[in-house]
C-alpha positions as a printed NumPy array, in Angstrom:
array([[ 76.891, -46.221, 113.684],
       [ 79.878, -48.205, 114.366],
       [ 82.96 , -47.182, 115.755],
       [ 86.113, -48.293, 114.783],
       [ 89.165, -47.646, 117.247],
       [ 92.37 , -48.085, 115.65 ],
       [ 95.361, -47.611, 118.236],
       [ 99.057, -47.472, 116.974],
       [102.757, -46.745, 117.899],
       [105.127, -45.96 , 115.586],
       [108.465, -47.732, 114.848],
       [111.534, -45.439, 115.443],
       [112.721, -46.053, 111.826],
       [109.434, -45.406, 110.547],
       [109.042, -42.836, 107.655],
       [107.019, -39.968, 108.829],
       [106.923, -38.146, 105.247],
       [105.818, -41.346, 103.772],
       [102.981, -42.315, 106.015],
       [101.56 , -39.   , 105.864],
       [101.253, -39.612, 101.917],
       [ 99.311, -42.931, 102.434],
       [ 97.24 , -40.802, 105.205],
       [ 96.846, -38.317, 102.992],
       [ 95.698, -41.05 ,  99.993],
       [ 93.235, -43.289, 102.542],
       [ 91.815, -39.841, 104.045],
       [ 90.575, -38.811, 100.493],
       [ 89.284, -42.414,  99.696],
       [ 87.374, -43.236, 103.066],
       [ 85.693, -39.971, 103.209],
       [ 84.078, -40.524,  99.637],
       [ 83.035, -43.893, 100.809],
       [ 78.844, -45.211, 101.133],
       [ 78.723, -45.299, 104.919],
       [ 81.467, -43.25 , 106.259],
       [ 80.664, -40.59 , 108.723],
       [ 83.886, -39.321, 110.27 ],
       [ 87.282, -39.477, 111.853],
       [ 89.102, -38.126, 114.535],
       [ 93.008, -38.564, 115.617],
       [ 94.215, -38.032, 119.092],
       [ 97.896, -38.532, 119.91 ],
       [ 98.471, -39.111, 124.268],
       [101.572, -38.093, 125.699],
       [103.757, -41.73 , 125.429],
       [102.844, -41.433, 121.518],
       [100.527, -43.906, 121.127],
       [ 97.82 , -42.611, 117.887],
       [ 93.842, -43.537, 118.709],
       [ 92.169, -42.984, 115.688],
       [ 88.886, -43.282, 115.886],
       [ 86.144, -43.892, 112.759],
       [ 82.363, -43.716, 112.667],
       [ 80.029, -45.18 , 110.005],
       [ 76.832, -45.404, 109.504],
       [ 76.852, -49.614, 109.529],
       [ 78.68 , -52.068, 110.177],
       [ 78.444, -53.179, 106.02 ],
       [ 80.319, -49.732, 105.529],
       [ 83.045, -50.567, 107.636],
       [ 83.743, -53.93 , 106.371],
       [ 83.96 , -52.813, 102.831],
       [ 86.5  , -49.692, 103.994],
       [ 88.585, -52.294, 105.791],
       [ 87.757, -54.524, 102.274],
       [ 88.528, -51.865, 100.078],
       [ 91.847, -52.851,  97.634],
       [ 93.799, -49.906,  98.001],
       [ 93.079, -50.178, 102.105],
       [ 94.143, -53.602, 102.136],
       [ 97.522, -52.902, 100.985],
       [ 97.947, -50.257, 102.831],
       [ 97.313, -51.492, 106.216],
       [ 99.983, -54.269, 105.149],
       [102.186, -51.095, 104.567],
       [101.405, -50.349, 107.818],
       [102.399, -53.469, 109.887],
       [105.583, -53.523, 107.643],
       [106.627, -50.131, 107.552],
       [105.433, -47.882, 110.019],
       [103.872, -49.617, 113.038],
       [105.359, -51.453, 115.875],
       [102.189, -52.356, 117.611],
       [ 98.422, -51.711, 115.895],
       [ 95.266, -52.861, 117.451],
       [ 91.868, -52.229, 115.922],
       [ 88.215, -52.916, 118.066],
       [ 84.682, -51.57 , 116.982],
       [ 81.627, -51.001, 118.763],
       [ 78.303, -50.463, 117.872],
       [ 76.823, -47.176, 119.903],
       [ 73.956, -45.973, 121.494],
       [ 73.17 , -42.124, 120.113],
       [ 73.286, -39.861, 123.313],
       [ 69.716, -38.059, 124.711],
       [ 71.61 , -34.792, 124.249],
       [ 74.64 , -33.801, 122.949],
       [ 77.417, -34.183, 125.   ],
       [ 79.442, -30.698, 124.868],
       [ 83.957, -31.171, 124.171],
       [ 85.542, -30.9  , 127.06 ],
       [ 88.402, -27.83 , 126.636],
       [ 91.993, -30.2  , 127.748],
       [ 90.513, -33.657, 127.576],
       [ 92.636, -34.498, 124.783],
       [ 95.371, -33.177, 121.836],
       [ 94.236, -33.557, 118.632],
       [ 97.062, -34.098, 116.086],
       [ 96.187, -33.256, 112.594],
       [ 94.91 , -35.726, 109.866]])
């Protein structure tokens, strides 16, 4: 499995309604792509947003990264919405047993 980590800070003038519309459109596309597993978003106290997206392979992640509508959305993100943005990815090793969620560990934002 591949986990992609998207860390962003919003520009002060970012139009949150437009960003929400774009996010919903991208979510509808990625959830229907082969190899997509899940995505979760978290917001830190300092305003940083972390999105963790899981894919079953590097090829699936690459297909998402290169999807034509996602390429346009990434450009809009850089120009209109995000003051800072970093993307990282990592291979994961499944845990020996499921890890129970910790209460209060992170605030989950709505997609």
